[in-house]
Structures are given as structure tokens and as C-alpha cells.
TORKOL-4160 file (C-alpha; in steps of 0.2 Angstrom, whole numbers, padded with zeros to 4 digits, m for minus):
319
<pt num="1" X="0377" Y="m0092" Z="0497"/>
<pt num="2" X="0380" Y="m0073" Z="0498"/>
<pt num="3" X="0394" Y="m0069" Z="0511"/>
<pt num="4" X="0388" Y="m0054" Z="0522"/>
<pt num="5" X="0407" Y="m0050" Z="0521"/>
<pt num="6" X="0403" Y="m0043" Z="0503"/>
<pt num="7" X="0391" Y="m0030" Z="0509"/>
<pt num="8" X="0396" Y="m0013" Z="0504"/>
<pt num="9" X="0401" Y="m0004" Z="0520"/>
<pt num="10" X="0389" Y="0011" Z="0516"/>
<pt num="11" X="0376" Y="m0001" Z="0514"/>
<pt num="12" X="0380" Y="m0011" Z="0531"/>
<pt num="13" X="0379" Y="0006" Z="0540"/>
<pt num="14" X="0361" Y="0010" Z="0531"/>
<pt num="15" X="0355" Y="m0006" Z="0537"/>
<pt num="16" X="0361" Y="m0004" Z="0555"/>
<pt num="17" X="0353" Y="0014" Z="0554"/>
<pt num="18" X="0336" Y="0005" Z="0550"/>
<pt num="19" X="0338" Y="m0007" Z="0563"/>
<pt num="20" X="0342" Y="0005" Z="0578"/>
<pt num="21" X="0327" Y="0017" Z="0571"/>
<pt num="22" X="0316" Y="0001" Z="0572"/>
<pt num="23" X="0308" Y="0007" Z="0557"/>
<pt num="24" X="0291" Y="m0004" Z="0555"/>
<pt num="25" X="0292" Y="m0017" Z="0541"/>
<pt num="26" X="0280" Y="m0012" Z="0526"/>
<pt num="27" X="0269" Y="m0028" Z="0528"/>
<pt num="28" X="0264" Y="m0023" Z="0546"/>
<pt num="29" X="0257" Y="m0007" Z="0539"/>
<pt num="30" X="0242" Y="m0003" Z="0529"/>
<pt num="31" X="0245" Y="0001" Z="0511"/>
<pt num="32" X="0241" Y="0020" Z="0515"/>
<pt num="33" X="0253" Y="0021" Z="0529"/>
<pt num="34" X="0266" Y="0011" Z="0519"/>
<pt num="35" X="0265" Y="0025" Z="0505"/>
<pt num="36" X="0268" Y="0038" Z="0517"/>
<pt num="37" X="0282" Y="0029" Z="0525"/>
<pt num="38" X="0291" Y="0027" Z="0510"/>
<pt num="39" X="0287" Y="0045" Z="0503"/>
<pt num="40" X="0293" Y="0052" Z="0519"/>
<pt num="41" X="0309" Y="0041" Z="0519"/>
<pt num="42" X="0316" Y="0047" Z="0502"/>
<pt num="43" X="0323" Y="0063" Z="0510"/>
<pt num="44" X="0334" Y="0052" Z="0521"/>
<pt num="45" X="0340" Y="0042" Z="0506"/>
<pt num="46" X="0340" Y="0052" Z="0491"/>
<pt num="47" X="0351" Y="0067" Z="0486"/>
<pt num="48" X="0344" Y="0084" Z="0483"/>
<pt num="49" X="0335" Y="0085" Z="0467"/>
<pt num="50" X="0348" Y="0093" Z="0452"/>
<pt num="51" X="0340" Y="0106" Z="0441"/>
<pt num="52" X="0334" Y="0102" Z="0425"/>
<pt num="53" X="0331" Y="0112" Z="0410"/>
<pt num="54" X="0311" Y="0108" Z="0407"/>
<pt num="55" X="0299" Y="0099" Z="0419"/>
<pt num="56" X="0281" Y="0098" Z="0414"/>
<pt num="57" X="0266" Y="0089" Z="0421"/>
<pt num="58" X="0255" Y="0080" Z="0409"/>
<pt num="59" X="0241" Y="0067" Z="0408"/>
<pt num="60" X="0239" Y="0052" Z="0396"/>
<pt num="61" X="0221" Y="0047" Z="0392"/>
<pt num="62" X="0220" Y="0028" Z="0397"/>
<pt num="63" X="0206" Y="0015" Z="0394"/>
<pt num="64" X="0201" Y="0017" Z="0413"/>
<pt num="65" X="0205" Y="0036" Z="0415"/>
<pt num="66" X="0218" Y="0048" Z="0416"/>
<pt num="67" X="0236" Y="0044" Z="0420"/>
<pt num="68" X="0246" Y="0057" Z="0427"/>
<pt num="69" X="0264" Y="0059" Z="0421"/>
<pt num="70" X="0280" Y="0070" Z="0423"/>
<pt num="71" X="0292" Y="0075" Z="0408"/>
<pt num="72" X="0309" Y="0078" Z="0412"/>
<pt num="73" X="0320" Y="0086" Z="0398"/>
<pt num="74" X="0339" Y="0090" Z="0401"/>
<pt num="75" X="0341" Y="0102" Z="0388"/>
<pt num="76" X="0329" Y="0116" Z="0382"/>
<pt num="77" X="0317" Y="0110" Z="0368"/>
<pt num="78" X="0322" Y="0111" Z="0349"/>
<pt num="79" X="0308" Y="0107" Z="0338"/>
<pt num="80" X="0321" Y="0103" Z="0324"/>
<pt num="81" X="0330" Y="0091" Z="0335"/>
<pt num="82" X="0317" Y="0080" Z="0344"/>
<pt num="83" X="0324" Y="0071" Z="0360"/>
<pt num="84" X="0326" Y="0052" Z="0362"/>
<pt num="85" X="0314" Y="0047" Z="0377"/>
<pt num="86" X="0313" Y="0034" Z="0391"/>
<pt num="87" X="0296" Y="0030" Z="0398"/>
<pt num="88" X="0300" Y="0027" Z="0417"/>
<pt num="89" X="0288" Y="0017" Z="0428"/>
<pt num="90" X="0294" Y="0019" Z="0446"/>
<pt num="91" X="0297" Y="0004" Z="0459"/>
<pt num="92" X="0287" Y="0001" Z="0475"/>
<pt num="93" X="0279" Y="m0018" Z="0474"/>
<pt num="94" X="0264" Y="m0012" Z="0463"/>
<pt num="95" X="0258" Y="m0003" Z="0480"/>
<pt num="96" X="0269" Y="0011" Z="0485"/>
<pt num="97" X="0278" Y="0024" Z="0476"/>
<pt num="98" X="0274" Y="0039" Z="0464"/>
<pt num="99" X="0281" Y="0052" Z="0454"/>
<pt num="100" X="0289" Y="0061" Z="0468"/>
<pt num="101" X="0297" Y="0046" Z="0475"/>
<pt num="102" X="0308" Y="0044" Z="0460"/>
<pt num="103" X="0309" Y="0061" Z="0455"/>
<pt num="104" X="0329" Y="0062" Z="0459"/>
<pt num="105" X="0332" Y="0045" Z="0449"/>
<pt num="106" X="0322" Y="0053" Z="0433"/>
<pt num="107" X="0331" Y="0069" Z="0434"/>
<pt num="108" X="0348" Y="0060" Z="0435"/>
<pt num="109" X="0344" Y="0047" Z="0421"/>
<pt num="110" X="0339" Y="0063" Z="0410"/>
<pt num="111" X="0355" Y="0073" Z="0414"/>
<pt num="112" X="0367" Y="0058" Z="0412"/>
<pt num="113" X="0359" Y="0051" Z="0396"/>
<pt num="114" X="0354" Y="0067" Z="0387"/>
<pt num="115" X="0336" Y="0058" Z="0385"/>
<pt num="116" X="0320" Y="0065" Z="0388"/>
<pt num="117" X="0311" Y="0055" Z="0403"/>
<pt num="118" X="0292" Y="0053" Z="0404"/>
<pt num="119" X="0288" Y="0046" Z="0422"/>
<pt num="120" X="0271" Y="0037" Z="0423"/>
<pt num="121" X="0260" Y="0037" Z="0440"/>
<pt num="122" X="0249" Y="0021" Z="0436"/>
<pt num="123" X="0238" Y="0015" Z="0448"/>
<pt num="124" X="0242" Y="0005" Z="0463"/>
<pt num="125" X="0237" Y="m0010" Z="0471"/>
<pt num="126" X="0226" Y="m0014" Z="0482"/>
<pt num="127" X="0213" Y="m0001" Z="0477"/>
<pt num="128" X="0218" Y="m0006" Z="0458"/>
<pt num="129" X="0223" Y="m0024" Z="0456"/>
<pt num="130" X="0232" Y="m0034" Z="0443"/>
<pt num="131" X="0231" Y="m0029" Z="0429"/>
<pt num="132" X="0228" Y="m0012" Z="0431"/>
<pt num="133" X="0246" Y="m0006" Z="0431"/>
<pt num="134" X="0250" Y="m0016" Z="0416"/>
<pt num="135" X="0235" Y="m0007" Z="0407"/>
<pt num="136" X="0241" Y="0010" Z="0412"/>
<pt num="137" X="0259" Y="0009" Z="0408"/>
<pt num="138" X="0255" Y="0001" Z="0390"/>
<pt num="139" X="0243" Y="0015" Z="0387"/>
<pt num="140" X="0255" Y="0029" Z="0394"/>
<pt num="141" X="0269" Y="0022" Z="0382"/>
<pt num="142" X="0257" Y="0022" Z="0367"/>
<pt num="143" X="0251" Y="0041" Z="0372"/>
<pt num="144" X="0270" Y="0046" Z="0373"/>
<pt num="145" X="0273" Y="0039" Z="0354"/>
<pt num="146" X="0257" Y="0047" Z="0347"/>
<pt num="147" X="0261" Y="0064" Z="0355"/>
<pt num="148" X="0278" Y="0063" Z="0352"/>
<pt num="149" X="0278" Y="0076" Z="0339"/>
<pt num="150" X="0269" Y="0088" Z="0350"/>
<pt num="151" X="0281" Y="0086" Z="0364"/>
<pt num="152" X="0297" Y="0087" Z="0353"/>
<pt num="153" X="0301" Y="0068" Z="0357"/>
<pt num="154" X="0307" Y="0055" Z="0343"/>
<pt num="155" X="0296" Y="0041" Z="0343"/>
<pt num="156" X="0309" Y="0030" Z="0334"/>
<pt num="157" X="0320" Y="0032" Z="0350"/>
<pt num="158" X="0309" Y="0027" Z="0362"/>
<pt num="159" X="0313" Y="0016" Z="0377"/>
<pt num="160" X="0304" Y="0009" Z="0392"/>
<pt num="161" X="0312" Y="0007" Z="0410"/>
<pt num="162" X="0310" Y="0006" Z="0428"/>
<pt num="163" X="0315" Y="m0001" Z="0444"/>
<pt num="164" X="0309" Y="m0016" Z="0454"/>
<pt num="165" X="0290" Y="m0016" Z="0450"/>
<pt num="166" X="0293" Y="m0004" Z="0438"/>
<pt num="167" X="0307" Y="m0014" Z="0429"/>
<pt num="168" X="0292" Y="m0029" Z="0428"/>
<pt num="169" X="0280" Y="m0016" Z="0420"/>
<pt num="170" X="0294" Y="m0011" Z="0407"/>
<pt num="171" X="0297" Y="m0029" Z="0402"/>
<pt num="172" X="0279" Y="m0033" Z="0401"/>
<pt num="173" X="0276" Y="m0018" Z="0390"/>
<pt num="174" X="0290" Y="m0023" Z="0379"/>
<pt num="175" X="0283" Y="m0040" Z="0377"/>
<pt num="176" X="0265" Y="m0032" Z="0374"/>
<pt num="177" X="0271" Y="m0021" Z="0361"/>
<pt num="178" X="0279" Y="m0036" Z="0352"/>
<pt num="179" X="0263" Y="m0046" Z="0354"/>
<pt num="180" X="0252" Y="m0032" Z="0347"/>
<pt num="181" X="0264" Y="m0027" Z="0334"/>
<pt num="182" X="0258" Y="m0008" Z="0335"/>
<pt num="183" X="0272" Y="0000" Z="0346"/>
<pt num="184" X="0292" Y="0001" Z="0342"/>
<pt num="185" X="0301" Y="0000" Z="0357"/>
<pt num="186" X="0320" Y="0003" Z="0355"/>
<pt num="187" X="0327" Y="m0004" Z="0372"/>
<pt num="188" X="0322" Y="m0008" Z="0389"/>
<pt num="189" X="0331" Y="m0003" Z="0405"/>
<pt num="190" X="0327" Y="m0016" Z="0419"/>
<pt num="191" X="0333" Y="m0011" Z="0436"/>
<pt num="192" X="0332" Y="m0026" Z="0448"/>
<pt num="193" X="0315" Y="m0031" Z="0440"/>
<pt num="194" X="0302" Y="m0043" Z="0448"/>
<pt num="195" X="0300" Y="m0057" Z="0435"/>
<pt num="196" X="0292" Y="m0070" Z="0444"/>
<pt num="197" X="0279" Y="m0067" Z="0457"/>
<pt num="198" X="0281" Y="m0084" Z="0463"/>
<pt num="199" X="0295" Y="m0078" Z="0475"/>
<pt num="200" X="0304" Y="m0095" Z="0475"/>
<pt num="201" X="0322" Y="m0093" Z="0468"/>
<pt num="202" X="0338" Y="m0097" Z="0479"/>
<pt num="203" X="0341" Y="m0079" Z="0482"/>
<pt num="204" X="0325" Y="m0078" Z="0493"/>
<pt num="205" X="0332" Y="m0090" Z="0503"/>
<pt num="206" X="0349" Y="m0081" Z="0505"/>
<pt num="207" X="0344" Y="m0062" Z="0506"/>
<pt num="208" X="0325" Y="m0064" Z="0512"/>
<pt num="209" X="0329" Y="m0058" Z="0529"/>
<pt num="210" X="0340" Y="m0043" Z="0534"/>
<pt num="211" X="0342" Y="m0034" Z="0519"/>
<pt num="212" X="0329" Y="m0021" Z="0518"/>
<pt num="213" X="0318" Y="m0030" Z="0506"/>
<pt num="214" X="0312" Y="m0046" Z="0514"/>
<pt num="215" X="0303" Y="m0062" Z="0508"/>
<pt num="216" X="0289" Y="m0057" Z="0519"/>
<pt num="217" X="0287" Y="m0038" Z="0511"/>
<pt num="218" X="0287" Y="m0046" Z="0494"/>
<pt num="219" X="0274" Y="m0059" Z="0498"/>
<pt num="220" X="0263" Y="m0045" Z="0506"/>
<pt num="221" X="0265" Y="m0035" Z="0490"/>
<pt num="222" X="0260" Y="m0049" Z="0480"/>
<pt num="223" X="0245" Y="m0052" Z="0491"/>
<pt num="224" X="0240" Y="m0033" Z="0488"/>
<pt num="225" X="0244" Y="m0034" Z="0469"/>
<pt num="226" X="0235" Y="m0050" Z="0464"/>
<pt num="227" X="0217" Y="m0053" Z="0467"/>
<pt num="228" X="0221" Y="m0073" Z="0463"/>
<pt num="229" X="0236" Y="m0081" Z="0467"/>
<pt num="230" X="0234" Y="m0090" Z="0451"/>
<pt num="231" X="0237" Y="m0074" Z="0441"/>
<pt num="232" X="0256" Y="m0076" Z="0447"/>
<pt num="233" X="0258" Y="m0089" Z="0431"/>
<pt num="234" X="0251" Y="m0075" Z="0420"/>
<pt num="235" X="0266" Y="m0068" Z="0409"/>
<pt num="236" X="0258" Y="m0050" Z="0412"/>
<pt num="237" X="0263" Y="m0052" Z="0431"/>
<pt num="238" X="0278" Y="m0063" Z="0430"/>
<pt num="239" X="0286" Y="m0060" Z="0413"/>
<pt num="240" X="0299" Y="m0074" Z="0415"/>
<pt num="241" X="0285" Y="m0085" Z="0413"/>
<pt num="242" X="0281" Y="m0080" Z="0395"/>
<pt num="243" X="0286" Y="m0096" Z="0384"/>
<pt num="244" X="0293" Y="m0085" Z="0369"/>
<pt num="245" X="0305" Y="m0071" Z="0373"/>
<pt num="246" X="0311" Y="m0069" Z="0355"/>
<pt num="247" X="0311" Y="m0052" Z="0345"/>
<pt num="248" X="0312" Y="m0041" Z="0360"/>
<pt num="249" X="0321" Y="m0025" Z="0361"/>
<pt num="250" X="0340" Y="m0023" Z="0368"/>
<pt num="251" X="0340" Y="m0025" Z="0387"/>
<pt num="252" X="0350" Y="m0020" Z="0401"/>
<pt num="253" X="0345" Y="m0028" Z="0416"/>
<pt num="254" X="0355" Y="m0023" Z="0434"/>
<pt num="255" X="0354" Y="m0034" Z="0448"/>
<pt num="256" X="0361" Y="m0033" Z="0467"/>
<pt num="257" X="0370" Y="m0046" Z="0476"/>
<pt num="258" X="0360" Y="m0046" Z="0493"/>
<pt num="259" X="0343" Y="m0044" Z="0484"/>
<pt num="260" X="0330" Y="m0058" Z="0485"/>
<pt num="261" X="0325" Y="m0053" Z="0466"/>
<pt num="262" X="0345" Y="m0055" Z="0460"/>
<pt num="263" X="0341" Y="m0072" Z="0453"/>
<pt num="264" X="0325" Y="m0070" Z="0444"/>
<pt num="265" X="0333" Y="m0054" Z="0437"/>
<pt num="266" X="0348" Y="m0063" Z="0432"/>
<pt num="267" X="0337" Y="m0077" Z="0424"/>
<pt num="268" X="0328" Y="m0065" Z="0414"/>
<pt num="269" X="0343" Y="m0057" Z="0406"/>
<pt num="270" X="0350" Y="m0075" Z="0403"/>
<pt num="271" X="0331" Y="m0080" Z="0394"/>
<pt num="272" X="0333" Y="m0064" Z="0383"/>
<pt num="273" X="0350" Y="m0068" Z="0377"/>
<pt num="274" X="0347" Y="m0086" Z="0374"/>
<pt num="275" X="0331" Y="m0081" Z="0363"/>
<pt num="276" X="0342" Y="m0071" Z="0352"/>
<pt num="277" X="0341" Y="m0053" Z="0360"/>
<pt num="278" X="0354" Y="m0041" Z="0363"/>
<pt num="279" X="0353" Y="m0041" Z="0383"/>
<pt num="280" X="0367" Y="m0036" Z="0395"/>
<pt num="281" X="0367" Y="m0040" Z="0414"/>
<pt num="282" X="0376" Y="m0030" Z="0427"/>
<pt num="283" X="0377" Y="m0035" Z="0445"/>
<pt num="284" X="0382" Y="m0024" Z="0460"/>
<pt num="285" X="0387" Y="m0038" Z="0472"/>
<pt num="286" X="0389" Y="m0028" Z="0488"/>
<pt num="287" X="0372" Y="m0020" Z="0486"/>
<pt num="288" X="0353" Y="m0022" Z="0491"/>
<pt num="289" X="0337" Y="m0020" Z="0482"/>
<pt num="290" X="0332" Y="m0002" Z="0480"/>
<pt num="291" X="0350" Y="0005" Z="0481"/>
<pt num="292" X="0348" Y="0015" Z="0466"/>
<pt num="293" X="0336" Y="0027" Z="0474"/>
<pt num="294" X="0348" Y="0029" Z="0490"/>
<pt num="295" X="0362" Y="0040" Z="0483"/>
<pt num="296" X="0361" Y="0051" Z="0498"/>
<pt num="297" X="0369" Y="0037" Z="0509"/>
<pt num="298" X="0376" Y="0024" Z="0495"/>
<pt num="299" X="0389" Y="0031" Z="0483"/>
<pt num="300" X="0386" Y="0016" Z="0471"/>
<pt num="301" X="0369" Y="0023" Z="0467"/>
<pt num="302" X="0377" Y="0035" Z="0456"/>
<pt num="303" X="0387" Y="0022" Z="0449"/>
<pt num="304" X="0373" Y="0012" Z="0444"/>
<pt num="305" X="0364" Y="0026" Z="0436"/>
<pt num="306" X="0378" Y="0031" Z="0426"/>
<pt num="307" X="0380" Y="0014" Z="0420"/>
<pt num="308" X="0361" Y="0013" Z="0414"/>
<pt num="309" X="0362" Y="0031" Z="0406"/>
<pt num="310" X="0376" Y="0027" Z="0397"/>
<pt num="311" X="0369" Y="0011" Z="0389"/>
<pt num="312" X="0352" Y="0021" Z="0386"/>
<pt num="313" X="0362" Y="0034" Z="0377"/>
<pt num="314" X="0373" Y="0021" Z="0368"/>
<pt num="315" X="0358" Y="0010" Z="0361"/>
<pt num="316" X="0347" Y="0025" Z="0357"/>
<pt num="317" X="0361" Y="0034" Z="0348"/>
<pt num="318" X="0362" Y="0019" Z="0337"/>
<pt num="319" X="0344" Y="0018" Z="0332"/>
């Protein structure tokens, strides 16, 4: 079992703060109230957003309507030197989160990597259940590829990434691109991804209570997202369950030691590597789920983003 003594002191202080503040668990709220709480809480946890050279609001046309997106460019646009680009999907259990909740993370990734970031505001459950988010993220990624010339982006150096549910969506888009054979993805950045919606790994038993993201909250997310519990067997919901993970883009999978999702992230990295892909796995043993978005209180958030950005820059530079 994970020993409590290994929990980072800053993270332990954060958990104590949450307990003293009697913050209601998300599963006790309506989806609308949960979104408001998550959005409001970000000001307490996230550092002030850093200035960036260019920020643009975009819209992609998907099969089911318009998809809002936001482009972050760390350097002024140069038409003769298109930027590598990471299409980023925010976390939030497929139920909460938006472009603003992950604004600081996207800015940091852009500034640290030198890559453009396009964040995607995909449809959320329960108003739009599985596979609506998958459809939006796949469509948005192809739209970025198709509009790369107009946006001064390099479609040959296009990566996908995200945190938590967004990491799931990035993994699924990468598999979907391989299945269809119509989209070249150069890299996948998977930050503590959900890879199996059955919620039954040993890390759930170890970390399912007391570390902010609980087993009860995860099961609430899953119930909001899936119209039919049997959909948890679908690889578009649980990419770890895809029988063939060969010929996928290089990946970095980041996990946290006190995260219920730790084991499925580690297992996914292992499956990618054993299938012959280039896959790296990095664990922050003293951290909890979601810590990357908590840089105002947890210093290792900056370290983790620097690790992600360095690998993104390294892989895309070699393409």
C-alpha cells in the first residue's frame, strides 16, 4: 500500500485545507453546481496566468455542431516557420472543466515547450453522454490538421494530450487516428489518464478515499458519462481494453502515487511499450490526482509541466 508518510508536505497541507473548509464532494452536487465549484476553486489553486504572445478564440465544425477552441502561441506568428502544435483536452471526469479551468496549464505548456497549444472545449456529460466527447475531440484534431496552413501550424508535428479525462480522450484520438489511417499524430501526452472505467485496480483500494479524487467521485463521473454501464468495455471509453495497441505515437504517461488512477496509467504505459511503441512513464510518488493544475500551492506542478513540455519539445523536434 501507499504509505501516507510519502505524501508531499505541500499536498498534505492542501488536503487539510480542503477538510477544514468542508468542501462538498462533487458527487453530492448537481453537474451544474459541480462545474461552478471547480471553476471557482481554480483561483485558489492555480498560479496567475502568464502572458503569452498570441491567444485566439477558434471554432471547429464537428459532426454535431460547433466546437469552441483556444489557440495559445508562445511566439509571434511566422508564416515561414509554422509551429508544432499540441491539441489539448482538459480534465474533469467528462463532466466538469472548460477552456478557462485549464488556461494556466495551457499557457505553461506553450511557454515551456515552444509549441502552439490548441485547447478543445468538447461537450460534457450528462447533457452529452459518451461518445460525444470522443466525437468532438477527434473532429477538432482533424480540423486543426486541415487548418494548419491558415493558422501557421505544422501538421507534420501535431500532438494530442490532456489530463485525467482529457488524457483518456487523447489516447482514444490516437487509436482512432490509427484505425482510420487518415490522421498522423506525432506524440501523445497523457497526464494521469483514465484508461479503464471499471474503476477496479489496486490503487483504487489504496487511494480511493482521502486524496481529493475519491472512488465515489470517479463512479459518479462514470455514471454521468456512460448511458449504459456496458459502454465501459468500449475502447473509446476504456482505451486500456483495446486488444491491439501497436503502431501508436510515442507517449509520455505521467502518474501520481496517491491517485486512484495510478495503476491504470502505469498499465497503459506498459501496454504501449510492450506493443512496440516508444512510451515513457513518470510517477510523482508524493502527489495526488489533479496536482498539475494546483501550481499555486504545489511546487511539483511546475516540475511536472516542465517534464511534459521537455518531452513534447524533444519528440516534435525529431519529427
